[in-house]
C-alpha positions as CSV (number, residue, x, y, z in Angstrom):
1,M,118.5,96.0,124.6
2,N,122.2,96.0,125.4
3,I,122.3,94.4,128.8
4,S,125.4,93.8,130.8
5,Q,125.3,90.5,132.7
6,D,128.7,90.7,134.4
7,Y,127.3,89.9,137.8
8,A,128.3,87.3,140.5
9,W,124.9,86.0,141.6
10,P,124.8,84.7,145.2
11,L,123.8,81.2,146.0
12,T,122.8,81.8,149.7
13,V,120.5,84.1,151.6
14,A,123.5,85.4,153.7
15,E,125.3,86.4,150.5
16,A,122.1,88.0,149.2
17,I,121.6,90.1,152.3
18,V,125.1,91.6,152.0
19,I,124.3,92.6,148.4
20,Q,120.9,94.1,149.4
21,E,122.4,96.2,152.2
22,K,125.2,97.4,149.9
23,L,122.8,98.4,147.0
24,R,119.9,99.9,149.0
25,D,121.4,103.4,149.4
26,Q,121.9,103.6,145.6
27,V,118.2,103.5,144.8
28,I,116.8,106.8,143.5
29,T,113.2,107.5,144.5
30,S,112.8,110.8,142.7
31,D,111.8,111.2,139.1
32,Q,114.5,110.8,136.5
33,L,112.4,109.9,133.5
34,P,112.9,110.4,129.8
35,E,110.5,112.7,128.0
36,P,108.1,111.9,126.5
37,I,107.3,108.4,127.7
38,Q,106.6,106.4,124.5
39,Y,107.0,102.8,125.7
40,V,106.2,101.0,128.9
41,A,107.1,97.4,129.6
42,G,106.0,94.7,132.0
43,V,108.2,91.8,133.2
44,D,107.0,88.7,135.0
45,M,108.2,85.2,135.8
46,G,107.0,81.6,135.5
47,F,108.7,78.4,136.3
48,E,108.9,75.0,134.6
49,A,110.1,71.5,135.5
50,N,109.1,71.9,139.2
51,G,110.8,75.2,139.5
52,T,114.2,74.2,138.1
53,I,113.8,76.3,135.0
54,S,113.0,80.0,135.1
55,R,110.8,81.5,132.4
56,A,111.0,85.3,132.1
57,A,108.6,87.3,130.0
58,V,108.8,90.9,128.8
59,V,106.0,92.8,127.0
60,V,106.6,96.2,125.5
61,L,103.6,98.5,125.0
62,S,103.2,101.8,123.3
63,F,102.2,104.6,125.6
64,P,99.6,106.0,126.2
65,D,97.5,103.8,123.9
66,L,98.9,100.5,125.3
67,Q,99.3,98.5,122.1
68,V,101.7,95.6,122.1
69,I,104.9,96.4,120.3
70,E,107.1,93.5,121.2
71,T,107.4,90.5,123.4
72,S,110.2,88.2,124.5
73,L,110.7,85.0,126.5
74,A,113.8,83.6,128.0
75,H,114.6,80.4,129.9
76,R,117.5,79.5,132.2
77,P,118.2,77.1,135.1
78,T,117.0,78.4,138.4
79,T,119.9,78.9,140.8
80,F,118.4,80.5,143.9
81,P,115.7,79.0,146.2
82,Y,112.3,80.6,146.7
83,V,112.7,82.8,149.8
84,P,110.3,85.8,150.3
85,G,112.3,89.0,150.2
86,F,114.9,87.5,147.9
87,L,113.0,86.9,144.7
88,S,115.2,89.2,142.7
89,F,118.1,86.8,143.0
90,R,115.9,84.0,141.8
91,E,114.2,85.9,138.9
92,I,116.4,88.7,137.6
93,P,119.0,86.5,135.7
94,A,116.3,85.2,133.4
95,V,114.6,88.7,133.2
96,L,117.9,90.1,132.0
97,D,118.0,87.4,129.3
98,A,114.5,88.4,128.1
99,L,115.3,92.1,128.1
100,E,118.4,91.4,126.1
101,K,116.2,90.0,123.3
102,I,114.0,93.0,122.8
103,K,114.8,95.7,120.2
104,T,112.4,98.4,121.6
105,T,113.9,100.0,124.7
106,P,111.1,100.9,127.2
107,D,111.1,104.2,129.1
108,I,109.6,102.6,132.2
109,I,109.4,99.0,133.4
110,L,106.6,97.8,135.7
111,C,107.7,94.7,137.6
112,D,105.5,92.1,139.2
113,G,106.8,92.5,142.7
114,Q,108.1,95.0,145.2
115,G,110.2,98.1,144.7
116,I,111.3,99.7,148.0
117,A,108.4,98.2,149.9
118,H,110.8,95.6,151.2
119,P,112.5,94.9,154.5
120,R,115.8,96.1,153.1
121,R,114.3,98.5,150.5
122,L,115.5,96.4,147.6
123,G,112.7,94.4,146.0
124,I,113.0,93.1,142.5
125,A,111.9,96.4,140.9
126,S,114.5,98.4,142.7
127,H,117.2,95.7,142.1
128,L,116.5,95.5,138.4
129,G,116.3,99.2,138.0
130,L,119.7,99.6,139.6
131,L,121.3,96.9,137.5
132,I,120.1,98.3,134.1
133,D,119.9,102.0,135.2
134,M,116.3,102.4,134.1
135,P,113.1,103.7,135.7
136,T,111.2,100.9,137.3
137,I,108.0,100.5,139.4
138,G,107.0,97.8,141.8
139,V,103.5,96.5,141.3
140,A,102.9,93.7,143.7
141,K,99.7,91.7,144.3
142,S,100.4,91.1,147.9
143,K,102.0,92.9,150.9
144,L,105.5,92.0,152.0
145,V,106.0,94.4,154.9
146,G,104.2,97.4,156.3
147,K,100.8,98.5,157.6
148,N,98.0,100.6,156.0
149,E,94.6,101.9,156.7
150,E,91.6,100.4,154.9
151,V,91.4,101.5,151.2
152,P,88.0,102.8,149.9
153,E,86.4,100.5,147.3
154,T,86.5,103.1,144.4
155,K,89.1,103.0,141.7
156,G,92.1,105.3,142.4
157,S,91.7,105.2,146.1
158,R,94.9,104.6,148.0
159,Q,96.5,104.6,151.4
160,P,100.1,105.0,152.4
161,L,102.0,101.8,153.2
162,I,104.0,102.5,156.4
163,Y,107.0,100.5,157.7
164,K,109.0,101.5,160.7
165,G,107.6,105.0,160.5
166,E,108.4,105.5,156.8
167,T,106.1,105.6,153.8
168,I,107.5,102.8,151.6
169,G,104.6,102.6,149.1
170,A,100.9,102.9,148.5
171,V,98.0,100.4,148.7
172,L,96.1,101.3,145.5
173,R,92.6,100.3,144.4
174,S,93.2,99.9,140.6
175,R,89.6,98.9,139.9
176,T,86.4,99.5,141.9
177,G,85.6,96.5,144.1
178,V,88.8,94.5,143.5
179,K,91.7,93.7,145.8
180,P,94.2,96.5,146.0
181,L,97.7,96.5,144.6
182,Y,100.9,97.4,146.4
183,I,102.8,100.1,144.5
184,S,106.2,101.3,145.4
185,S,109.1,103.2,143.7
186,G,111.5,100.9,142.0
187,H,114.3,103.1,140.8
188,R,114.3,106.7,139.3
189,V,110.5,107.0,139.8
190,S,108.8,108.8,142.7
191,L,105.8,107.2,144.4
192,P,103.2,109.7,143.1
193,T,104.5,109.1,139.5
194,A,104.5,105.4,140.1
195,I,100.9,105.5,141.1
196,D,100.0,107.7,138.1
197,Y,101.6,105.4,135.6
198,V,100.0,102.3,137.1
199,L,96.6,103.8,136.8
200,R,97.3,105.1,133.3
201,C,98.3,101.6,132.3
202,T,95.2,100.0,133.9
203,T,92.2,99.4,131.7
204,K,89.4,97.0,132.6
205,Y,91.4,94.6,134.8
206,R,92.9,94.7,138.3
207,L,96.5,94.6,136.9
208,P,98.0,97.2,134.6
209,E,98.2,95.9,131.0
210,T,102.0,95.7,131.3
211,T,101.8,93.3,134.2
212,R,98.8,91.4,133.0
213,L,100.2,90.7,129.6
214,A,103.6,89.7,130.9
215,D,102.0,87.4,133.5
216,K,99.9,85.8,130.7
217,L,103.0,85.3,128.6
218,A,105.1,84.0,131.5
219,S,102.5,81.4,132.5
220,A,101.5,80.3,129.0
221,K,101.9,76.6,128.2
């Protein structure tokens, strides 16, 4: 992929907050998707050398049959501390490096993290989607903000995730009897569409294949 990396990445939380507040209103939460969807991708992160080296993984799958088409890994020094709510500043630089290596451009990217289900509505999925102007979905394994009603145990059950009176995502049971996932719009994808693609990318595991395979690649030794 042709990726522009002409960004001045912040080094402090105060600088990062300014960027999040500036970008949040640019996020699009309606569907602006290519047709047909032929390729979906997952991105995830691992870290080496006690967190000083970021290890980003990208896995591109065909859709809807979910066959692996291409993978890439990228490493770079970690320049931002681990602070909940600011993971995009820690992780996206290496993710961009990994995306730059792939030849197959995905139609949608599923990120291991939040989209707009974030205190300032700019989790890693939304931030990445804005930077590369591509449809993205936040698929998080834990809640950052918001409240929800109990989700029934059956696959496909979901409850709205509410924060300050606004629906910012959905708590989705991706498999019967497993812990739910926290789904939110990243960029150029509505919440109903995000839920639909997460379920269509989920086979026999809790995580969609995009996220599961990227996580496996990012954490491989």
